[in-house]
C-alpha positions in Angstrom: -39.8 -48.1 28.2 -37.6 -45.5 30.4 -34.1 -44.8 28.7 -30.8 -46.4 31.0 -28.0 -43.8 32.0 -24.3 -45.7 33.1 -22.6 -42.6 34.8 -19.2 -43.6 34.5 -15.7 -42.1 33.7 -13.0 -42.6 31.8 -10.3 -45.3 33.1 -13.1 -46.8 35.6 -12.0 -50.5 35.0 -15.1 -51.3 37.5 -17.2 -48.7 35.3 -15.8 -50.7 31.5 -16.4 -53.9 33.6 -20.8 -52.8 34.6 -20.4 -51.5 30.5 -19.7 -55.0 29.6 -22.0 -56.4 31.5 -25.0 -54.1 30.7 -23.9 -54.6 26.6 -23.6 -58.4 27.1 -26.9 -58.5 29.1 -28.3 -56.8 26.2 -29.4 -53.9 28.2 -30.2 -50.1 26.0 -28.1 -47.6 27.8 -26.4 -44.8 27.6 -22.5 -43.9 29.2 -22.5 -39.9 31.3 -18.8 -39.1 32.5 -19.5 -37.6 35.9 -16.7 -35.4 35.0 -18.3 -33.2 33.3 -20.2 -32.3 35.4 -20.0 -30.8 39.1 -23.3 -31.8 40.2 -23.3 -35.5 39.1 -19.3 -35.7 40.1 -20.3 -35.2 44.1 -23.2 -38.1 43.8 -21.2 -40.3 42.3 -17.5 -40.3 42.7 -17.1 -42.8 45.2 -20.5 -44.5 43.3 -19.5 -44.9 39.8 -20.2 -47.2 38.2 -24.1 -46.4 38.9 -27.1 -47.6 36.9 -29.6 -45.3 36.0 -33.2 -44.8 34.9 -34.8 -41.8 36.0 -34.9 -41.6 39.7 -34.1 -45.5 40.2 -30.6 -46.2 40.3 -28.4 -49.1 41.0 -25.4 -48.8 42.9 -21.7 -51.1 42.5 -21.1 -54.1 42.3 -24.1 -55.8 40.8 -24.3 -58.4 38.3 -26.3 -59.7 35.4 -29.1 -61.4 37.9 -29.4 -58.2 39.6 -29.9 -56.2 36.3 -32.5 -58.0 35.8 -34.3 -58.1 39.2 -34.0 -54.4 38.9 -34.7 -53.8 35.8 -38.6 -56.5 36.3 -39.2 -53.5 39.6 -38.6 -50.2 37.2 -40.8 -51.9 34.2 -43.6 -53.0 37.2 -43.7 -49.6 38.6 -43.8 -47.7 34.8 -47.0 -47.0 34.2 -48.8 -48.1 30.6 -49.3 -46.1 27.5 
């Protein structure tokens, strides 16, 4: 099962909405603040919040349906152990 990361930063109201949406959708994720990493800051500065699983990215805006669809696509691409 892939690890999900929500790229975010403090004080971002869209990031707070995305976090609440993911939590209510039952997605287990960890939050990574882009401000702590210069490379992430350059990559995601104007795009946060961004949900990531390995090299697959889901950019805001997203809703419960788009999260479900994105997760299904990732699970279909992930080889079984």
